[in-house]
C-alpha positions in Angstrom: 0.0 0.0 0.0 2.9 2.4 0.8 4.1 2.1 -2.8 0.6 3.1 -4.1 0.4 6.0 -1.6 3.7 7.2 -2.9 2.2 7.4 -6.4 -0.3 9.9 -5.0 2.1 12.4 -3.4 4.8 12.0 -6.1 2.3 12.6 -8.9 3.3 15.5 -11.2 0.0 17.4 -10.7 -3.0 17.6 -8.4 -5.2 16.0 -11.1 -2.8 13.0 -11.5 -2.7 12.7 -7.7 -6.5 12.6 -7.5 -6.4 9.9 -10.2 -3.9 7.9 -8.2 -6.1 8.3 -5.2 -8.9 6.7 -7.2 -6.6 3.8 -8.2 -5.7 3.4 -4.5 -9.3 3.3 -3.5 -10.1 0.7 -6.2 -7.2 -1.5 -5.1 -7.2 -1.0 -1.3 -10.6 0.5 -0.5 -12.2 -2.7 0.8 -9.2 -3.6 3.0 -8.4 -0.1 4.3 -11.6 2.0 4.0 -10.6 4.3 6.9 -7.3 5.2 5.1 -9.2 6.1 1.9 -11.8 8.1 3.9 -9.0 10.0 5.6 -7.3 10.9 2.4 -10.6 12.0 0.8 -11.6 14.0 3.9 -8.2 15.8 4.0 -7.6 16.1 0.2 -7.9 19.9 0.2 -5.1 20.2 2.7 -3.0 17.3 1.2 -3.3 18.7 -2.4 -1.6 21.9 -1.3 1.6 19.8 -1.8 1.1 20.0 -5.6 1.6 23.8 -5.7 5.3 23.3 -5.0 8.1 22.1 -7.3 9.3 18.4 -6.8 12.3 19.3 -4.7 10.3 21.1 -2.1 7.6 18.5 -2.2 10.2 15.9 -1.4 11.3 17.9 1.7 7.7 18.1 2.8 6.7 14.4 2.5 10.0 12.8 3.5 9.8 11.4 7.0 13.1 9.7 7.2 14.7 12.3 9.5 11.7 12.2 11.8 11.6 8.4 11.9 15.4 8.3 12.6 15.0 10.8 15.5 12.1 8.9 17.0 14.0 5.6 16.6 17.0 6.9 18.5 14.7 8.2 21.3 13.0 4.8 21.5 16.3 3.0 21.6 17.4 5.1 24.6 14.2 4.8 26.6 13.8 1.1 25.8 17.1 0.2 27.4 16.4 2.1 30.7 13.5 0.0 31.9 12.0 1.8 34.8 12.9 5.4 35.7 12.3 6.7 39.2 10.6 10.0 38.3 9.1 11.9 35.4 12.0 14.4 35.8 14.5 11.6 35.3 12.8 10.8 32.0 12.7 14.4 30.9 16.4 14.7 31.7 17.2 11.5 29.8 15.3 12.7 26.8 16.8 16.2 27.0 20.4 14.8 27.0 19.5 12.4 24.2 18.1 15.2 22.0 21.3 17.3 22.7 23.4 14.3 21.6 21.3 13.5 18.5 21.2 17.1 17.3 25.0 17.4 17.4 25.1 15.0 14.6 22.8 17.0 12.3 25.5 18.3 10.1 24.5 16.6 6.8 23.5 18.5 3.7 20.3 18.3 1.9 20.6 17.0 -1.7 20.1 19.8 -4.3 20.0 22.5 -1.6 21.4 25.0 -4.1 18.2 24.5 -6.2 15.8 24.1 -3.2 16.8 27.2 -1.3 15.9 29.7 -4.0 12.5 28.0 -4.5 11.8 28.0 -0.8 12.7 31.7 -0.7 10.1 32.4 -3.4 7.4 30.7 -1.5 8.4 31.6 2.1 10.5 34.8 1.8 8.9 36.4 4.8 9.4 33.4 7.1 13.0 32.9 5.9 13.8 36.6 6.6 12.2 36.4 10.0 14.2 33.2 10.8 17.5 34.6 9.5 17.1 38.0 11.2 16.2 36.4 14.5 19.4 34.3 14.3 21.4 37.4 13.7 20.1 38.9 17.0 21.6 36.1 19.0 
């Protein structure tokens, strides 16, 4: 099913995405009716994705960094068993996040193409973020 879902959000246009959603419903609708209903109910918000170029769309729908982050947090908490207090859990997670984020030095593929496109769509937000960083 994941392969068929990918056909929706990687479609070249909203119309093609809607067509792929129809194909998904034909193939998986009986087995996963709630998934199809959710996509249909939220199509207006989901289809916003199609107004962006492919490079930006990939940034939006890629969950690998999020999955990796969650996996590392699970690995740390899983090995601890029982923690004496909530504060000890918060401290453990805080230190884990600090350690995990130190390793976030990788580059994003095609960033030289993506950044100008992001600037076109989100100029105000980028200026706010970069200006606030200069104030630090």
